ZAVO-378133 format. One line per 5 residues: for each residue x, y, z of C-alpha. Coordinates in steps of 0.02 Angstrom, whole numbers, plus 50000, padded with zeros to 5 digits. Example, Ala and Ser with C-alpha at 12.3 -4.5 7.8 and 13.67 -1.06 7.14 Angstrom:
residues 2
50615,49775,50390; 50684,49947,50357
This chain:
residues 199
52739,47619,47247; 52826,47507,47122; 52698,47560,46991; 52748,47741,47022; 52932,47696,47010
52899,47611,46843; 52799,47761,46780; 52941,47879,46822; 53069,47764,46743; 52962,47751,46585
52944,47939,46572; 53130,47962,46602; 53166,47839,46461; 53058,47943,46342; 53155,48100,46383
53321,48009,46371; 53277,47969,46189; 53232,48152,46156; 53397,48213,46228; 53491,48086,46122
53399,48147,45967; 53470,48322,45997; 53329,48417,45914; 53292,48295,45773; 53105,48318,45736
53089,48135,45683; 53101,48085,45868; 52940,48177,45913; 52811,48056,45836; 52887,47909,45930
52886,48008,46092; 52702,48050,46069; 52652,47872,46026; 52745,47803,46177; 52665,47932,46290
52492,47884,46225; 52532,47703,46265; 52580,47750,46444; 52422,47852,46468; 52315,47709,46403
52399,47559,46484; 52497,47611,46638; 52418,47597,46812; 52494,47766,46860; 52415,47855,46711
52334,48023,46754; 52176,47952,46672; 52048,47851,46768; 51971,47692,46698; 51824,47780,46616
51940,47905,46532; 52053,47764,46471; 51903,47677,46393; 51866,47833,46288; 52048,47883,46257
52103,47902,46076; 52268,47991,46106; 52334,48155,46171; 52315,48308,46060; 52463,48413,46003
52509,48557,45893; 52611,48504,45742; 52796,48496,45779; 52880,48661,45738; 53071,48669,45753
53062,48857,45775; 52990,48827,45949; 53151,48741,46004; 53283,48859,46070; 53440,48844,46176
53440,48980,46308; 53577,49048,46419; 53533,49033,46604; 53554,49194,46701; 53585,49145,46882
53598,49324,46949; 53418,49324,47008; 53335,49349,47176; 53312,49173,47248; 53126,49193,47284
53040,49044,47368; 52871,48985,47305; 52765,48891,47432; 52615,48807,47350; 52478,48720,47447
52435,48548,47376; 52296,48492,47492; 52324,48316,47559; 52497,48313,47477; 52556,48456,47589
52663,48599,47527; 52767,48609,47370; 52914,48726,47391; 53037,48781,47259; 53165,48919,47243
53196,49026,47090; 53377,48997,47040; 53386,49064,46863; 53303,49151,46720; 53303,49124,46532
53266,49244,46390; 53209,49172,46223; 53129,49212,46057; 53007,49102,45962; 52898,49144,45810
52758,49215,45918; 52863,49327,46029; 53008,49355,46148; 52994,49314,46331; 53075,49279,46498
53042,49128,46608; 53104,49088,46782; 53182,48921,46826; 53148,48843,46995; 53238,48715,47101
53123,48598,47195; 53165,48604,47380; 53182,48441,47472; 53288,48286,47461; 53372,48273,47291
53286,48426,47221; 53255,48451,47036; 53225,48581,46901; 53045,48640,46881; 52986,48751,46737
52799,48786,46729; 52732,48920,46613; 52572,48998,46552; 52537,49080,46385; 52397,49157,46282
52333,48986,46223; 52279,48940,46400; 52090,48916,46420; 52076,48911,46230; 52176,48767,46154
52284,48723,46306; 52254,48693,46490; 52193,48850,46577; 52319,48846,46719; 52471,48823,46607
52591,48684,46557; 52761,48616,46607; 52925,48604,46513; 53033,48531,46652; 52999,48427,46806
53158,48327,46827; 53094,48235,46981; 52966,48156,46865; 53095,48128,46727; 53044,48273,46613
53216,48337,46564; 53251,48408,46390; 53438,48438,46419; 53550,48570,46493; 53732,48613,46524
53811,48714,46663; 53747,48877,46586; 53620,48834,46450; 53454,48744,46444; 53350,48675,46301
53177,48753,46287; 53084,48643,46165; 52903,48696,46178; 52854,48553,46064; 52867,48448,46222
52767,48564,46333; 52642,48456,46426; 52492,48467,46540; 52505,48435,46726; 52406,48285,46788
52267,48397,46858; 52222,48446,46679; 52152,48271,46654; 52064,48231,46816; 52017,48331,46973
52085,48193,47086; 52259,48265,47051; 52324,48425,47132; 52472,48508,47044; 52585,48657,47068
52539,48782,46934; 52631,48919,46841; 52656,49074,46948; 52608,49244,46877; 52791,49285,46842
52798,49139,46720; 52646,49186,46617; 52689,49241,46441; 52581,49373,46354; 52592,49285,46186
52540,49114,46119; 52650,48959,46117; 52574,48858,45976; 52677,48704,46016; 52664,48552,46126
52516,48470,46208; 52339,48536,46191; 52178,48503,46286; 52100,48331,46260
């Protein structure tokens, strides 16, 4: 359990540095190197020992500042509850609390924001796009999971959507992990050529 605590603290530290950088692209290479180090060395890495032995680093699209936007959060949405079965880990429940509209070079879209139900809660933003099953994980990627420390910054009515930090859920690396995936309402019809790619 202390290993998991340290993993979460380490990830939170990475995102703290990104928030402090406030969109400065020069922070991205350090973030990616530090994440590679965690994946290779940390006991809570999503990779197993065999994968670590062959690991040469995560793969990413080149950083593109045009894929970082600050979006207004519309909270006048139906608070739909998602209940996702996670096998031995039980049920993952979250409630839609907001929606964001945004435009990036490849298109304009809408994504729903979810609040993780349970003690403490947290913001959860999974999404799919047209790169899935091609250059990115087939079931989609995450932008926010604040329980795990993945927090790019927000205010009371705006949130940073920096797709350069989109990342794969743990189940993308190894079938021993079971993850909540992007619901159909958060699947974009265009490509997000930013963030983490398939290994």
